[in-house]
C-alpha positions in Angstrom: 0.0 0.0 0.0 1.3 3.4 -0.9 2.1 5.9 1.7 0.8 9.5 1.3 2.2 12.5 3.0 0.9 15.9 4.1 2.4 19.1 2.9 5.8 20.1 4.1 4.5 22.6 6.7 2.5 19.9 8.4 5.5 17.6 8.5 7.3 20.4 10.4 4.2 20.9 12.7 4.3 17.2 13.4 7.9 17.4 14.6 7.2 20.1 17.0 6.3 18.1 20.1 7.2 19.1 23.6 10.2 16.9 24.2 13.6 15.8 22.8 12.9 12.7 20.8 15.1 10.7 18.4 14.4 12.1 14.9 14.2 8.6 13.3 11.5 7.7 15.8 9.5 10.8 15.0 9.8 10.1 11.3 8.7 6.5 11.7 5.7 7.7 13.7 4.9 10.2 10.9 5.0 7.5 8.2 2.6 5.3 10.2 0.4 8.3 10.8 0.0 9.1 7.2 -0.8 5.6 6.0 -4.5 5.5 5.0 -5.1 2.2 6.7 -2.8 0.5 9.2 -1.0 -2.5 7.8 1.4 -5.0 9.3 4.2 -3.7 7.0 7.2 -2.4 8.9 8.5 1.0 8.1 11.7 0.7 6.3 14.7 3.1 5.8 13.4 4.2 2.4 10.2 5.5 3.9 12.2 7.4 6.6 14.7 8.8 4.1 11.8 9.9 1.9 10.2 11.9 4.7 13.6 13.3 5.8 14.3 14.5 2.2 10.9 16.3 2.0 11.3 18.2 5.3 15.0 18.9 4.8 16.1 16.9 7.9 19.7 15.8 8.2 19.8 12.2 9.1 23.6 12.2 9.3 23.6 14.7 12.2 25.8 13.5 15.0 23.0 14.3 17.5 20.2 12.3 15.8 17.6 14.2 17.7 15.3 17.1 17.2 14.3 19.4 20.1 10.9 20.8 19.8 9.9 24.4 19.9 6.3 23.6 21.0 4.9 25.3 17.9 1.4 23.9 18.0 -1.4 25.9 16.3 -2.4 29.0 18.3 -5.1 28.2 20.9 -4.4 24.5 21.2 -4.8 23.6 24.9 -2.6 21.3 26.9 -3.8 17.7 27.1 -3.5 15.9 30.4 -3.5 12.1 30.2 -4.4 10.5 33.5 -3.1 7.2 34.8 -5.2 4.9 37.0 -3.0 5.6 40.0 -4.0 9.3 40.0 -7.7 8.7 40.0 -7.4 6.1 42.8 -5.3 8.4 44.9 -7.4 11.5 44.3 -10.9 10.7 42.7 -11.6 14.4 42.5 -8.5 15.1 40.5 -10.4 16.0 37.3 -10.8 19.5 38.8 -7.1 19.9 39.3 -6.3 20.9 35.7 -8.2 24.1 34.8 -8.0 25.2 31.2 -6.7 21.8 30.0 -8.3 18.9 28.1 -8.2 15.9 30.4 -7.9 12.6 28.6 -8.8 9.3 30.3 -7.6 6.3 28.2 -10.1 3.5 28.0 -7.5 1.2 29.7 -7.8 3.4 32.8 -11.6 2.8 32.9 -11.0 -0.9 32.6 -8.5 -0.8 35.5 -10.9 1.2 37.7 -13.6 -1.4 36.9 -11.3 -4.2 38.0 -10.5 -2.4 41.3 -14.0 -1.3 42.2 -14.9 -4.6 44.0 -12.0 -4.3 46.5 -13.3 -3.8 50.0 -10.7 -1.2 50.9 -9.9 2.4 50.2 -8.6 1.6 46.8 -11.9 0.0 45.9 -13.9 2.9 47.3 -11.7 5.4 45.4 -12.2 3.5 42.2 -16.0 3.5 42.6 -16.0 7.2 43.3 -13.9 7.9 40.2 -16.2 5.7 38.0 -19.3 7.5 39.4 -17.7 10.8 38.4 -17.0 9.6 34.9 -20.5 8.2 34.7 -22.0 11.5 35.6 -20.1 13.2 32.8 -21.2 10.5 30.4 -24.9 11.0 31.3 -24.5 14.8 31.0 -23.0 14.3 27.5 -26.1 12.2 26.5 -24.5 8.8 26.1 -20.7 8.9 25.4 -17.7 11.0 26.2 -15.5 10.1 23.3 -15.6 13.8 22.5 -14.6 16.4 25.1 -17.2 17.3 27.7 -16.9 20.5 29.8 -16.3 19.7 33.4 -18.2 22.8 34.5 -19.8 25.9 33.1 -16.8 28.2 33.4 -15.6 29.7 30.1 -12.4 28.1 29.1 -12.7 25.4 31.8 -11.4 21.9 31.7 -12.9 19.2 29.5 -12.9 15.5 29.9 -13.1 12.7 27.3 -12.2 9.0 27.0 -9.6 8.0 24.4 -10.3 4.8 22.6 -8.3 4.5 19.4 -5.2 6.7 19.6 -2.8 4.1 21.0 0.5 4.2 19.1 1.2 0.5 19.2 3.9 0.5 16.7 6.0 3.0 18.7 5.6 0.9 21.8 6.7 -2.2 20.0 9.7 -0.4 18.4 10.9 0.7 21.8 10.5 -2.8 23.4 7.2 -2.1 25.2 4.5 -4.7 25.1 1.3 -2.9 24.0 -0.9 -5.5 25.8 0.4 -4.3 29.2 -2.1 -1.7 30.6 0.6 0.8 31.6 2.1 0.7 28.2 -1.3 1.2 26.5 -1.7 4.4 28.6 1.7 5.6 27.4 0.6 4.7 23.9 -2.6 6.8 24.3 -0.5 9.8 25.5 1.8 9.4 22.5 -1.3 9.7 20.3 -2.4 12.8 22.0 1.0 14.4 21.6 0.5 14.4 17.9 -2.4 16.9 18.3 -1.5 19.1 21.2 1.0 19.7 24.0 0.6 16.6 26.2 1.5 15.6 29.8 1.0 12.2 31.3 0.2 12.4 35.0 1.0 9.3 37.1 1.9 8.4 40.6 3.6 5.3 39.3 7.4 6.0 39.0 7.9 3.1 36.6 5.3 4.5 34.2 6.8 8.0 34.4 10.2 6.6 33.6 8.9 4.7 30.5 6.8 7.7 29.4 9.8 10.1 29.6 11.9 7.6 27.6 9.3 7.8 24.9 9.6 11.6 24.8 6.6 12.5 26.9 6.4 15.0 29.7 5.6 12.9 32.8 4.8 14.3 36.2 3.5 13.1 39.6 0.0 14.3 40.6 0.0 17.3 42.9 -3.5 17.7 44.6 -5.0 21.1 44.5 -3.3 23.3 47.1 -0.2 21.2 47.2 3.2 22.3 46.4 5.9 20.4 44.7 8.6 22.0 46.8 10.7 20.4 49.4 9.4 18.5 52.4 8.0 21.0 55.0 9.7 20.8 58.4 7.4 22.8 60.7 10.5 24.5 62.1 13.7 26.2 60.9 16.8 28.1 62.0 16.6 31.9 61.9 19.5 34.5 62.2 18.3 37.6 64.0 19.8 40.6 65.7 20.9 40.5 69.3 18.1 43.0 70.2 15.5 40.4 69.1 16.9 37.7 71.3 17.2 40.1 74.2 13.6 41.1 73.8 12.5 37.5 73.7 14.1 36.8 77.0 13.0 40.0 78.6 9.3 39.9 77.6 8.7 36.2 76.7 7.3 37.1 73.4 7.7 39.6 70.5 5.4 40.7 67.7 5.8 38.7 64.4 6.7 42.1 62.8 9.9 42.1 64.7 11.4 39.8 62.1 12.3 41.0 58.6 9.6 41.1 56.0 10.8 37.9 54.3 10.4 35.8 57.4 6.9 34.4 57.9 6.2 31.9 60.7 2.8 30.2 60.3 0.7 29.4 63.3 2.3 26.8 65.6 5.5 26.8 63.6 8.8 26.7 65.5 12.2 28.3 65.0 15.6 28.3 66.5 16.6 32.0 66.6 20.3 32.8 66.8 22.4 35.9 67.1 26.1 35.0 67.6 26.4 32.9 70.7 22.9 33.7 71.8 20.0 31.4 70.8 16.4 30.7 71.7 13.6 28.3 70.9 10.4 30.0 69.8 6.9 29.1 68.7 4.6 31.3 66.5 1.0 32.0 67.5 0.3 33.8 64.3 0.5 37.4 65.6 3.3 36.9 68.1 6.4 34.7 68.6 6.7 33.1 72.0 9.8 31.9 73.9 9.5 28.3 74.9 9.9 27.4 78.5 13.3 26.4 79.8 12.0 23.0 80.9 10.8 20.6 78.2 7.4 19.0 78.6 7.5 15.4 79.9 5.2 12.6 78.8 5.0 9.3 80.7 8.6 9.8 81.8 9.8 10.6 78.3 11.8 13.7 77.7 13.0 15.2 74.4 16.5 14.3 73.1 16.6 16.9 70.3 15.0 20.2 69.4 12.7 18.5 67.0 11.4 16.2 69.7 11.0 19.2 72.0 8.8 20.9 69.3 6.8 17.7 68.9 6.2 17.3 72.6 5.0 21.0 72.8 2.3 20.2 70.2 1.4 16.8 71.7 0.9 18.1 75.2 -1.0 21.3 74.2 -4.7 20.8 74.6 -5.5 23.7 72.3 -3.8 21.9 69.3 -6.3 19.2 68.4 -4.6 17.9 65.2 -0.9 17.1 65.1 1.2 15.6 62.2 4.6 14.1 62.9 6.6 13.2 59.9 10.0 11.5 60.1 12.2 8.6 59.2 12.3 5.4 61.2 13.8 5.7 64.6 13.1 9.5 65.1 10.7 8.7 68.0 7.5 9.9 66.5 5.3 6.9 67.4 6.8 6.5 70.9 6.3 10.2 71.7 2.7 10.1 70.4 1.9 7.1 72.6 3.7 8.5 75.6 1.7 11.8 75.3 -1.5 9.7 75.0 -0.7 7.6 78.1 0.2 10.7 80.1 -3.0 12.5 79.3 -5.3 9.5 79.6 -3.9 7.6 82.6 -2.2 10.4 84.6 -3.9 13.8 83.9 -7.2 12.2 82.7 -7.5 14.9 80.1 -8.9 12.3 77.7 -10.9 9.2 78.5 -9.2 6.8 76.1 -6.1 6.3 74.0 -7.2 4.9 70.6 -4.4 3.8 68.3 -5.2 3.0 64.6 -3.0 1.6 61.9 -3.7 0.9 58.2 -3.6 -2.7 57.2 -1.2 -2.6 54.2 -0.9 -6.1 52.8 2.5 -7.5 51.8 2.0 -8.8 48.2 -1.4 -10.6 48.2 -1.3 -11.7 51.8 -4.0 -9.5 53.2 -5.2 -9.8 56.9 -7.9 -12.2 55.9 -5.3 -14.8 55.0 -3.8 -14.9 58.4 -4.9 -17.6 60.9 -6.9 -17.0 64.1 -9.5 -14.6 65.3 -9.6 -10.8 64.7 -7.2 -10.0 67.5 -4.7 -12.6 66.3 -5.0 -11.3 62.8 -4.3 -7.7 63.8 -1.5 -8.6 66.1 1.3 -8.5 63.5 0.2 -5.0 62.4 0.2 -3.8 66.0 3.6 -5.1 66.9 5.1 -1.6 66.4 2.7 -0.3 69.0 3.8 -3.1 71.4 7.4 -2.1 70.8 6.7 1.5 71.5 5.0 0.7 74.8 8.0 -1.6 75.7 10.3 1.3 75.2 8.2 3.3 77.7 8.1 0.6 80.5 10.7 0.6 83.3 11.8 -2.9 82.8 11.7 -2.7 79.0 10.0 -6.1 78.9 7.6 -7.3 76.3 5.7 -9.1 79.1 5.4 -5.8 81.1 4.1 -4.1 77.9 1.6 -6.9 77.3 0.3 -6.6 80.9 0.1 -2.9 80.6 -1.9 -3.1 77.3 -4.2 -5.8 78.8 -4.8 -3.7 81.9 -5.5 -0.5 80.0 -7.7 -2.4 77.6 -9.7 -4.0 80.4 -10.3 -0.5 81.9 -11.4 0.8 78.4 -8.5 3.2 78.4 -6.8 1.7 75.4 -7.9 0.3 72.0 -5.7 -1.0 69.2 -7.6 -1.2 65.9 -7.4 -1.0 62.1 -8.3 2.3 60.4 -10.9 0.3 58.6 -13.0 0.3 61.8 -13.2 4.1 62.0 -16.0 4.4 59.4 -19.2 5.4 61.1 -17.6 6.1 64.5 -17.8 9.2 66.5 -14.8 9.8 68.7 -15.4 12.0 71.8 -12.8 12.8 74.5 -10.2 10.5 73.1 -6.5 10.8 72.3 -6.3 9.3 68.9 -3.0 8.2 67.2 -3.1 7.2 63.5 0.2 5.5 62.9 1.7 5.0 59.4 -0.5 7.7 58.0 1.6 8.0 54.9 -0.1 4.7 53.7 -3.6 6.2 53.8 -5.5 7.7 50.9 -6.5 11.4 51.2 -10.1 10.3 51.1 -9.5 8.3 54.2 -8.0 11.3 55.9 -11.3 13.1 55.4 -13.1 10.1 56.8 -11.0 10.1 60.0 -11.2 13.9 60.6 -14.9 14.0 60.2 -15.2 11.3 62.9 -13.5 13.6 65.5 -15.9 14.8 68.1 -15.7 17.3 71.0 -12.7 17.1 73.3 -10.7 14.7 71.0 -7.1 15.2 69.9 -5.8 13.2 66.9 -2.1 12.7 66.0 -1.0 11.4 62.6 2.5 9.8 62.5 4.3 8.5 59.5 7.2 8.8 57.0 6.2 10.5 53.7 9.4 9.1 52.1 8.6 5.5 53.0 5.3 4.5 51.4 4.1 0.9 51.2 0.7 1.4 49.8 0.1 1.2 46.0 -1.0 4.3 44.1 0.5 6.5 46.8 3.4 9.0 46.4 5.3 11.5 48.5 3.0 14.3 47.6 -0.5 12.7 47.6 -0.6 10.5 50.7 -2.8 11.5 53.6 0.0 12.7 55.8 1.5 15.0 53.1 -2.0 16.3 52.2 -2.9 17.0 55.8 0.4 19.0 56.4 -0.3 21.3 53.5 -4.1 21.6 53.8 -4.1 22.4 57.5 -1.0 24.7 57.5 -1.5 27.9 59.5 -4.7 26.7 61.2 -4.9 27.4 64.9 -5.9 23.8 65.7 -3.0 22.3 63.8 0.7 21.8 64.3 3.3 19.8 62.4 6.9 18.8 63.0 9.2 16.8 60.7 11.8 14.9 62.8 15.2 14.3 61.2 17.5 12.9 63.9 17.4 9.2 64.5 17.4 8.3 68.2 16.9 4.6 68.0 20.5 3.5 67.8 23.8 4.2 66.1 23.1 1.4 63.6 19.6 2.6 62.9 20.9 6.1 62.3 23.6 4.9 59.9 21.1 2.8 58.0 18.7 5.7 57.7 21.5 7.9 56.4 23.4 5.6 54.1 20.9 3.1 52.7 
């Protein structure tokens, strides 16, 4: 079958895609594109040389690549191709791309359909995403193979499902099996890049790597209101004049305006202020900056070993801060401090009636909790072992038996519960000190579920490591802990500290640093 070609200007337009791609690959793609009907015939060097001759491309160039100038027709909008992982992590993500044309490959719909029956957060998110797409389909009157406005705003986002644009030949030529769902999503994005500037959005690092290899712009999803900048710490070091430090020690607080205009401490953010040999630990209330007391708070016999732990204990022991987020690597003490603060305020001061500790059940491979032997308590025990270890660290004899007896005693008195996050749905938590451990493995939708359960007189502490995520479809920017830190920043009821120093042991510290 003969190959027909578009005029020269359209060849050049074709080559202007937003990435640096091997020229021969682009020419192969163009030849295939211009065949009237796809055949099994492979593109040969003659076809490529013929196209190169017509557009004046130098195939002998030492750098056999062409860098685009992004010269699409004026008014062409960016196309956003979504991966399944994005819709599962954030079912409301369709509203995150104003002014763009959002493309959902049919493969993604198939994957969501396969996930919807799961009895966990992933299944619930898949069902939510499918309902959203279904509502758009009904609004469109049957099908959304053509773009459908997401809302009534002029120039707002559109959504449509891509069915036929998968560039199978390019996938095959680059060693990617087109039968694999991730590769078909990449193939669909390649097809969109022929028409408009295109980005593929995925929380799957492997997919992003392959997409970038194919010349696509690939990025991780950033929920609305989230920033792609570095991990927030909740505290920082600040150089000030000696007059500022003197005023802090004389008055106990100073107005926030005492710092330079570029310095902005959000509510409940901490700082180490320094001037030469002088220093002070401070905490912002929003309008003022207060000097921390000389003596660190104590919780169940536990004292801080670092400035970050001091900051964390300040938040944990403050009854006016009802939501706390502790982020940090393994061994930084976040879980131990949270439990110690809970025991102190439940057993000793009776500020709260119960310490309720929840953990997500993240299966290893396919071995979910239901596959484990025994009753519910026995099934949950492996997931709660970290909590047992934390309580052991807080006992005088450092004995697992002592910890077990303490847990049993507090449980019998209804002062302690250890449960899966799954059991939070439908609950109302009043006058409780709630610890949600390993929160980085939770979906943002689960975060909302938890916080809407919080009743009067309850404090909730989220602990986790946003750089160590075990749950599928989660990344450093879209997990529940990261979303909470950014969404609640500068709220009077919220405080956050990222702990950096490993306090578990020298070996643990070295492992966290070097591995």
